[in-house]
C-alpha positions as CSV (number, residue, x, y, z in Angstrom):
1,L,-30.6,-8.9,-20.3
2,A,-27.2,-8.3,-18.9
3,T,-27.0,-7.6,-15.3
4,G,-23.2,-7.7,-14.9
5,L,-23.3,-10.9,-12.9
6,E,-22.5,-13.5,-15.7
7,W,-19.0,-13.8,-15.1
8,K,-18.3,-17.2,-13.2
9,N,-14.9,-18.0,-11.7
10,V,-13.6,-14.5,-12.9
11,P,-12.1,-12.4,-9.9
12,L,-13.6,-8.9,-10.0
13,H,-10.2,-7.7,-8.3
14,S,-6.4,-8.8,-8.7
15,I,-3.3,-7.4,-7.4
16,A,0.3,-8.5,-8.0
17,L,3.3,-7.2,-6.6
18,S,6.8,-8.3,-7.4
19,A,10.4,-7.4,-6.4
20,D,13.8,-8.4,-8.0
21,V,17.1,-7.9,-6.3
22,A,20.7,-8.8,-7.6
23,L,22.9,-10.6,-4.9
24,L,26.6,-11.7,-4.5
25,W,28.2,-14.3,-6.7
26,N,26.0,-13.4,-9.8
27,L,22.8,-14.6,-7.9
28,Q,19.4,-13.1,-8.5
29,A,16.3,-13.5,-6.2
30,S,12.7,-12.5,-7.3
31,A,9.6,-12.6,-5.2
32,R,6.0,-12.3,-6.4
33,F,2.8,-11.7,-4.3
34,H,-0.4,-12.4,-6.0
35,H,-4.0,-11.9,-4.5
36,S,-7.5,-11.9,-6.2
37,W,-10.9,-11.7,-4.6
38,G,-14.5,-11.1,-5.9
39,A,-15.0,-14.4,-7.8
40,F,-18.1,-16.4,-7.6
41,L,-19.3,-19.8,-8.6
42,D,-22.7,-18.7,-9.9
43,D,-24.4,-16.0,-11.9
44,D,-26.2,-14.9,-8.8
45,H,-23.1,-14.3,-6.9
46,G,-24.4,-16.4,-3.8
47,F,-21.2,-18.7,-3.5
48,A,-17.9,-16.8,-3.2
49,I,-14.6,-18.3,-4.3
50,D,-11.8,-18.1,-1.6
51,G,-9.4,-16.7,-4.2
52,P,-5.6,-17.1,-4.0
53,S,-3.2,-15.1,-1.8
54,T,0.4,-16.7,-2.9
55,I,3.9,-16.1,-2.7
56,D,6.3,-17.1,-5.4
57,L,10.1,-17.3,-5.1
58,R,12.9,-17.8,-7.4
59,V,16.4,-17.7,-6.9
60,R,18.7,-18.1,-10.2
61,R,22.5,-17.9,-11.2
62,Q,23.9,-17.2,-14.6
63,V,26.7,-19.6,-15.3
64,G,28.1,-18.7,-18.7
65,R,25.4,-18.9,-21.3
66,H,23.2,-21.0,-19.0
67,T,21.1,-20.2,-16.0
68,I,20.4,-22.5,-12.9
69,F,17.2,-21.8,-10.9
70,F,15.3,-22.8,-8.0
71,D,11.4,-22.1,-7.7
72,A,9.1,-22.2,-4.5
73,L,5.4,-21.8,-5.8
74,N,2.9,-20.7,-3.3
75,A,5.8,-20.9,-0.7
76,T,3.6,-20.3,2.4
77,G,1.4,-23.2,1.4
78,N,-1.8,-21.1,1.4
79,K,-4.9,-23.3,0.6
80,Y,-7.5,-21.6,-1.8
81,E,-10.2,-22.4,-4.2
82,D,-9.1,-22.2,-8.1
83,Y,-12.4,-22.5,-9.7
84,G,-15.7,-24.4,-9.4
85,F,-19.4,-24.7,-10.2
86,T,-22.7,-25.3,-8.7
87,L,-24.7,-28.5,-8.7
88,T,-28.4,-29.3,-7.9
89,D,-28.8,-31.7,-5.0
90,F,-31.7,-34.3,-4.7
91,T,-33.9,-32.0,-2.7
92,G,-33.6,-29.2,-5.5
93,G,-31.0,-27.1,-3.5
94,T,-27.8,-25.6,-4.8
95,V,-24.6,-26.9,-3.7
96,P,-21.2,-25.5,-4.6
97,Y,-18.3,-27.7,-5.8
98,V,-14.7,-26.3,-5.9
99,Y,-11.4,-27.3,-7.1
100,P,-8.5,-26.6,-4.9
101,G,-5.7,-24.4,-5.8
102,S,-2.1,-25.6,-6.4
103,P,-0.3,-26.7,-3.4
104,R,3.1,-25.7,-2.2
105,A,5.7,-26.7,-5.0
106,F,9.4,-26.7,-5.6
107,R,11.2,-27.0,-8.9
108,A,14.8,-26.5,-10.0
109,G,16.0,-26.4,-13.6
110,L,18.5,-25.3,-16.1
111,T,17.9,-22.9,-18.9
112,A,20.5,-23.4,-21.7
113,S,21.1,-20.8,-24.4
114,F,23.0,-21.6,-27.6
């Protein structure tokens, strides 16, 4: 019998906003905000997941047929729960176990086009 509560780790709501801007010297910058909520670890919706609220940034520059870029992922360092599950403890109670989301990270790279 379907109750509508069977989706573990799947957020009920999600929003993403992004913006791109062209700057001087052939630079481009972009920002993306992502927030989700309404995910649960169990079928009964007893354990909510603290979903992400992250901001990702990118600066890139076109150099001929190549692109140099720099990214800041989860730029604000928001701590959130990515997914998880519930376990039964020694007394028969339910215990939540969650995996943390990605921490702040930086990367740089070069995209080559031939």
